C-alpha positions, -999 to 999 in steps of 0.1 A, spaced: -456 -247 -22 -426 -255 -44 -392 -244 -31 -403 -242 5 -388 -275 15 -360 -276 39 -326 -280 22 -315 -316 22 -278 -323 26 -260 -347 4 -254 -370 34 -291 -373 40 -297 -383 4 -271 -411 8 -286 -426 39 -303 -460 33 -334 -454 54 -351 -485 41 -321 -506 51 -321 -490 85 -358 -498 90 -352 -534 81 -321 -538 104 -323 -559 135 -314 -530 158 -342 -508 144 -367 -536 147 -355 -542 183 -360 -504 189 -395 -505 176 -402 -536 197 -389 -519 229 -410 -488 221 -442 -508 215 -436 -530 246 -438 -499 268 -463 -478 249 -491 -504 242 -495 -517 278 -493 -483 293 -518 -469 268 -542 -499 275 -540 -493 313 -544 -455 309 -575 -460 287 -590 -486 311 -585 -461 340 -600 -433 320 -630 -454 309 -635 -466 344 -638 -430 355 -663 -421 327 -684 -452 334 -684 -446 372 -695 -410 365 -723 -421 342 -735 -453 360 -726 -448 396 -733 -412 405 -741 -421 440 -707 -436 445 -689 -407 428 -708 -381 450 -699 -399 482 -683 -372 505 -647 -379 516 -641 -347 536 -658 -313 534 -671 -307 499 -645 -331 484 -661 -363 470 -649 -395 454 -655 -382 419 -633 -352 424 -605 -373 439 -607 -398 410 -607 -369 385 -576 -354 401 -560 -388 400 -566 -389 363 -546 -357 359 -519 -371 382 -518 -403 360 -510 -381 330 -479 -367 347 -468 -402 360 -471 -418 326 -451 -389 311 -423 -392 336 -422 -430 332 -420 -427 294 -392 -400 296 -373 -423 320 -378 -454 298 -369 -436 266 -337 -422 282 -326 -456 294 -339 -481 267 -347 -462 235 -324 -432 232 -291 -451 234 -301 -475 207 -315 -447 185 -282 -428 189 -262 -459 178 -284 -462 147 -279 -425 139 -241 -428 144 -239 -459 122 -259 -441 95 -236 -411 97 -205 -434 94 -221 -452 65 -226 -419 46 -190 -409 54 -178 -442 39 -167 -458 72 -178 -493 82 -184 -503 118 
């Protein structure tokens, strides 16, 4: 709908977003982000597909009792859930240490540039 857009401040209109995207610091930020996300995503997907393939092609192994009515399949399934939490905690830590400080610098530089200051 027309007129429902959030109001844009004059400063936001003056920000050179394309210039920021092409800057070395922003490119480095993207590289840092991808260097964490892609390998972790690949490992998590391999882990997930291993579980699915084991469930489909090795039901005897997955139904092996560990203790009581707890079997290997249930333990691996619970490990899948645990993996989600571990990956989330690792990303939050990594972003806080490696990504957020650089992103904050880029934001501050953009704010200074719109105010007419030069760093």
